[in-house]
N, C-alpha and C positions, 0 to 999 in steps of 0.2 A: 504494500500500500504506500501511497505517497504521503507527504507530510501535510498536504492540504486537507481541510475538512471535507468529509463526504457530503454532508448537508450543512447548511448554515445553522448556527447555534439557536437562532430564533425560529427555525422551521418547525412547524407543527405537522407531525406525520398524519396524513389524511386517512379518513376511514377507508378501509379496503373495499374493493368492489364486491358486490353481491348480485347474482342473477337468479332467475328462477331455477337454474340447474346446479349452481354451485356458489360458494362464498369463500372468501379468504379470511383468515384470522392469523395473528402472529403465532408462529411455531414455538412451542415450548415443551418442557418435560412432560406435561400432562398428555401430550400426543404420542408418547413413546411407543406403546404397544401397537396402536393403530398405524402410526407412521411406518414402523418396522414391518408390519404385515403388508402394508401397501407396496412399499418399494421392493421388498424381497419377493413378492408375487409377480413382479414385472421387470426383473433385471434386464433381460434381453431387450424388451420394449424400450425401457428408459435409455439404455446404451445406444439405441438406434434413433433416439429423439434428437432433432437439431439442437445443438448447444452442448451435447455430451459426447463429443467425438474423441476426447483425450484418452479414453480407456481407463481412467482412474476411478470414476464413480458411475454407477454403484459398483462395489467390489463383486466380482464374478461369484465368489464363494460366500457372499453376504457378510454379516458381522453379527456379533452377539447383541442381545437386547441391551446389555450394559454398555457396550461400545456405542450403540445407537443413542442411548440416553446421554452419554458424554457429548456426542455430536450435537444433539438438540440443546443441551445446556450451553454449548459454545455459541450456537446460533442465537439463543435467547440473550446471552451476554452481549453479543455483537449488536443486537437490536437495542438493548438498554443503553449501550455506549454509543449508539448511532454510527457504528462502523460498518454495518450491513443490516439488511432487513429481509428476514425469511418468513414466509407465510405458508401455512398449511392450506390445502384446498379441500373443502368439505362439501359433500353432496347435500341434498335437501334433508336427508336423514341424519346428518352429522358424521357420516363415515369419511375417513381420510381417503381421498382419491388422487392426491397429487401434492405438489410443492412448487413454490416460486421463490427464487433467490435473487436479491438485488444487492450487488456489492460494487465497490469502487472499481473502475476500469484499471487494468494494469498498464494501459498505454495512454497516450495523450489525445487520441482521436475521439474518445468517448468519455463521458462522465461516469457512466454506470454500465456494468455488465449484468445482464438479466438472463436467467435460464429458468425453465419450468418443465415439469413432467406430470403426466397423469398415468394412472394404472393402465395396464394393457386392456383390461375389460371396460375401461372408460375412455378409450382412444378417441372416440367421437367428440370428446370435450377439449382435445388439444388445441384446435384452431379457435374455438370460442374463448378459451382461457387466454391464449396468446393475444387475441383481439381486445379482450376486456382489460388485461394488464397493460398492454401498450397504450390504450386510450387513457387509462387511469394515470399512468406515469407521465404521459405527455401533457395531460390537463392539470395535474395537481402536484407534481414534484418539480424541484428546481433544476432538472437536468436539461442540458442543451442537446446532448446526443447520447443515444442509447445503443448498446451492442446487445441485440436480442435476435437470435436466429429466426428468420421468418418461417412460417409454416406453409 
């Protein structure tokens, strides 16, 4: 990460998008079991999703529930410190069906790098999620340029 602030100190994080088919809420330890079940059921699908071509995540062999909890705590800490913003994607019934990551760009061409995934059995929501997140970030966040792989 660079030394510059990811978002201004006075920036109020806007309410996340909600549609009739899904809603976002900040990811935290309370999502551990459902998050773990969601991504471990869809490893190949997620690895094939635009924005996940580096082959590092999700791990092919998965990870323990305890390791996943540590990862969720790290994301929640990043959110609290405004270093990154990770949201779980929930369906109408409150089931975890995906995730959205918003982190500082590693290069100078973009302000933020965004990635998202949905479970394989909810692949039909990949494009609507991408569109909702793109519109939300463009309208309500202080970013000039996003790196978010199109669907």
